[in-house]
N, C-alpha and C positions, 0 to 999 in steps of 0.2 A: 864695138857694135856702130849706127848707124848714126853719125855726130848731128845729122840735120834732123831726124825726124825718130825721135822717141816719141810715138803717138798715145793718143789718150790715153791707153793702160799703163803708160810708161810715165802720161800726164801725174835664274837663278836656279838656272838646273841646278842641284846637287846631285852624285853619282847616283845613278837609279839603274833599270834595266827599263826600255821602252818596250812592251809588248806588240806583237806582229799584228797588221789589220789589214785585210784583204778584201777587197768588195766586186764581184764580177758585172759587168753592167753591159748591157746591150750586145749585140754580135760580135763576141768574143772580145768585144774592149775591156782592159782590165785597170783600173784605177786603184792604188794604194796608199790610201790615207787621203781619202778624198775629205775635201772641207765639211763636205756637208754631212758627216759624220761628225763631228764637232773634234775629234782626235787628233791629235797632234801625230808627228812625224814617226812614222814605223820602222825599226830596224828587228832582223830577229837578234838577240841576244847584244845586241849595240849598248854601249854604256856611254854616256856623255858625260864629258870629264871638263870642270872649268879648267884657264890655263893657267901659268903663275903668271902675278901681274905684275908691268914691263914699261917703264917707259917707251915712248916711240921720239926717237931724234929723229928731224928733218934737217939735214942741209940745205943750204941754197932758198930756205922755201918758209919765210918768218911766219906768214899765217897760219902753218901746222904747229900741232900741238901735242904734248904728250897724251897716252890713253893707255888705259888700266886694261885689263884681258875685261872682258864680259861674254856671258852666254843668254841669247832670247832663251824663249821658254820652247821653241820649236827643236833646242839642242845648237842651233849656230854659234860660232864662236867670231869676234869681234880680230881680225887681222890687222888693218891698218885704219888708223882713226884724222880724221882731218879735223880745220877749224875755221870757221870764218864760211867765208864763200868756196874753201877747196875740195874739188869733188873727185874723189878716187875710183877710178873705174876703170872696166874690159880686164879681168885678172889673164894672166898667162902663164905661160912655164919655159923655161930653160928646158931642155930634152931629157937630161939627168933628174928633173923635178926639183934641184936644190934652191932655184931662183926664179923668183914669183915678181913677173913685171906686168905695170898695170900703166892707165893714162892717170895723170894729175893735172886735171881744168882747173885752172887759176880763180872764175869769178861766177861758180856756178855748175849744176849740170850740164853736161853736153856744151863748156864755154858759157853757159848762163843766156837768160833772154836777152833781147836787144842786145848784141856783143857788137862793139865798134866793129865798123871795115879797120880791116891792116892798112899801113898806110906804108908800102914799100922803102919809099924815100927816107922819111924821120923814123922808121922803125915803132912809131906810135901802135897801142893796141895792137900789135902782132905776137906779142909773147901770150898766147892762149894757154897753151897746155906745154905739157911734154910726156915722155916716157919715164919713167925711174924702175927701179928693183929695190930689190929685200931678199935675205934669204926669205924659202916659205916655209921652212918647220919651226920658223920663231913669229908666234906672231906677236907685236908691239913691236918687231926689232928695229934698227935703225934701216933707212931707205935713203937711196941716191939717184940722183938724175941722170941719165944715162946720154940726154939729148941736148946737155946744158949748153946754152950762149951759141950754137950754131946758127950759122948765116947763108945766105945766099950765093954761090958762086963771086957774084959781084960787088959781095958786101952791103945789098940791100934786105930789111927786113929781117925776124928774126923765123927759123922753122918752128911752126906750131906742130908737135908732133903727136898721133895718134895711133893706137894698135887694135888688133882686133883681140876679142876675148877665145880664148884656147890653147890648143900644143901647134898650132901651126904657123904662129906667129916666128915662132927663132925655131930656126932649121940646124940641125946638127953637122948635115955632112958641107953643108955651105958655110957653115959659121955665122951664119949673118941673121939679125934682125930685120924684119920687113916694117914699114908702118906708111901713113898716109901724111902730107903736110896740108894742114886744112887753113893755111894763110892760101891768099891768090887764088889760083883754079883749082887746087889740090891733083897734087900727084903722088906718086908711089917712090919709097926710097928704102933703100938697105944701108945696113952698117953695121959693123964686128962688134958683137955685145958689150965690150969695153967704151962703147962710141965712137971711134975712130970710123976711117975707112968708108967715111959717108959717101952713098953715090945715088944720083938722079936717074930711076929708072926709064921713067915714062914721060913725057911733055903734052900735058894734055891740049888739046886745040880750043883754045879758049873764044876763038873767032867763032866756034860751033857750040859755045857754052858747053861746054862738058868739064866736069870734073871727076876723079879718077880717086877711089875712098875704099876702105874696107879691104886691103891685102894681104893673102895668105901665102905659103911655101907648099907646093908639091914634095911630096917627101924625100924625093931625091935632090930639093933643095936648085934645080933649072930652071922652074916655071913659076910664075907669081900669078893668081887668079884673082879678080878684082870687081869692083865695082865702077860701072862707069853712068855717070850720073846726067843726066842732059834734061838742061832748064825746058820747059813747056806752060805754057796757059793755066793758070788755075782751073779754068773750065775741063781740062785735061784729067790734072792732081791737082789736089789741095795743096799736095805740100809745093806742087811748081818745079816737081821732076820726078823723071822713071829712071828707074834703073837698068842697065842690062848686064849680063855678064862677060867679061874679057878675061884673054890670057896676055902675058907676054915672057920672054928670056926672062931669067932674072940678071944675065948681064945688059940689058935691055934691042932694041930694037922695036920692030913692027908690032902692034897692037892686034891682037884678033878677036874679034866676036863671037862666043859661044850662043849666047841665046839674047834677040832682041826683042821678040815676040814677050808682050806681056810689061809689067812691070816687078822686075828682078833685082833683090839686094842682097848685100852679106854671104856674100859665097867661102866656102872653107872646104878644102880640103880634107876626103878621109886619112887615114891615118896608111891604109894600104894603096894609095892615090888612083883605086877602080873607081870614085865618085866625087861629086862636089856637091856638099849640101848647100842650101839656099833657101833663102823665102819668099813666095811672090803672092802680089795681090790679086786676091783672086774676087774680090769685092770692089768694081771700078768705082774709080774717084770718092773712096773713102780713107777716111786716117784709122787705118787699122787693114782690116780684110785679108792678112797674111795668113796664109799655111806653108808648111816645110815641103818641099822639094829636094829631089836629089837628081844629076844629070851627070853621063861621062865624059872624061874630058876632052871627049873630041864633039862636043853638044849632042849625043843620041840619048836616047833611052830617058826621054821626060819621065819621071817619077814622082806620085803624088804621095806624102806620108803621112800628112794629117789634113783633117775633113773631108774626109771620103764617107762620112755619113748620108744617105739618101735626100739629107736637108742638114747641109753642112752649117752650125752657127759659126763668128768669128771667136776663135779661142786667145786671141790677140797673140799670135807664136811669132817668137823675136830672138831674136841673138844667137840663135843656136849653133852648138859647137860639136866633135865627134867625142866620144870616149875611147879611150887608150888604143882598144880591141877594134872597135869599130861596129861593135854591136849593138851600141846604143847613142840615140842622140838629146844631148843636154837641151833642154828649150826654158826659156822664159815664155809664162803662158797663163792662162784660167782655165782651169777645167773645172766644171761642177759633174757632181756626182753622177749626172745623166748627159752624158755627152750631148746629147742634142736639146738642151738646154741653154743658153746664151747666159754669161755671167754679168750681174748687174753691173749699170752704170759705174758705179765709186767701188768695183770690185777690183782689189790690187793682183797686180803679176807675180805669181812665185815661180820655183826652179821645178820642171818638172825631167823626168826623164824616159824618151819616150823610144821605144826599141825602131831599130831602123828599117826593119824587114817587117813587114806586114805577118800577120798571125792568118793560119788556114781560111777565117773568115773575111779577112781583105783587111782587117781593122790592126792598127799597132797596140803593141801594151803600153799603159802608160803607168808610170809610179811617181806617186806627189813626192817632192824632195824636201822642200821647205814649206811651212805653214804659217805665216804671218799676215795676220788682215789688215795691219797698220803699215804697213810699207813696200813699196815695189822691188824687187827681186828680179836682178837683169843678168846677164854677160855672163851665163854659167864658166869655167871651166873644171875638169877632172883635171886632178894630181897625175902624171905619168904612172904612180903605181896605182892608182885606183882607189886609192884610201878618201879622198878628199875630194869634195866639190868646191871650189870659192865662186864666189859671185860678189855680183854689187848691190848693195841696197841703201834707197833713200824713203825717208819718211813722208812726203807729203807729195800732193797734185802738182805741183808748182815743180815744172820742168829745169827752173834755176836753182832746184835746191840741191845741196850737194849731196854727196852720193859716201857711202865709206864700204871698206872690201871685208867679207866677212867668209867663215866657210863653215862646213858642216859634213860630218862624216857619209859616205857614200852608203846608202840603204844596201842590204842583201838583195842582189839578182836573179831573178830567175834562171 
């Protein structure tokens, strides 16, 4: 997810069957399990099971604590819990689905509020976060750091790595994991999944106030798409930067801009390589205002997925990723029973599945996945076998509050 902007919206279940619920809404849009119905997440024949209690051992991070398996009222299971200010975010998978990777920030959500600037010489305030891994099949299992103690080639500062949620961070053909370094100006890196063979791919032009973030691989592992952030005056963007979509060879070289019109963030390559998913700000100079779009890898055929209503509202779309078959987009958002009605100011983002292609009515099918009015659920990632959806969740409106990793069974899809 975007480490700089997790804007306003980011600001005991025993064994039982959960009955299906489907509500037809407006011009062909379907939302299943809408919060307005008062029902919880719906599966057809789904069974929510509590996981056996297990201690969570975390080497190299003293602030982490043991966690017993927990379930929420909507059936979500706790996978990884931290303590203190440590925040676990951005779940992603190895190609075979056996390993879960994620970002750990040491001082709160997205590194915490008012994070001091890294001093490259003394390395003070430079160890903000890193990428960790654990077995995906064992909630509460042991985790270890993949990016531990890596430094820049000249020995100054520490890499603070952050990955993108989903299936495109760890590439099988290349046998590499890609991530962004959030120290200094921000750049794209790759490494072998065991943490070795670290290689810097981009060199952001700091004089032009660029920062490269949110990288994901093309399926063949030869190209990386990422977000190019440019600093702008606050009158242009309340975030004081706007994003464009760019690509670069996984072996390095010149950066090619794909989409520079507007404010575009969090690009993710589709599993078949034909499309790049991203979020675009459609409400000018607003904290939020994003909807989901796709383009082809050559920058053509801009296609809007969400926000196509005659009078679109801000559904707070963010942190989107692909299902393994490319038919669905996993979205952190807020959707009411009536899609033309905006969410309340204090509404929490939850996880939804959105059809990647519109129906004959011009609207996507939308399926509610999580239903937790007391927490922000974000950065969803579907397991490669399609059985589970992993996500981050934190309980308060304070962006500095730490997040945990949860998972929930994938609902039956049309």
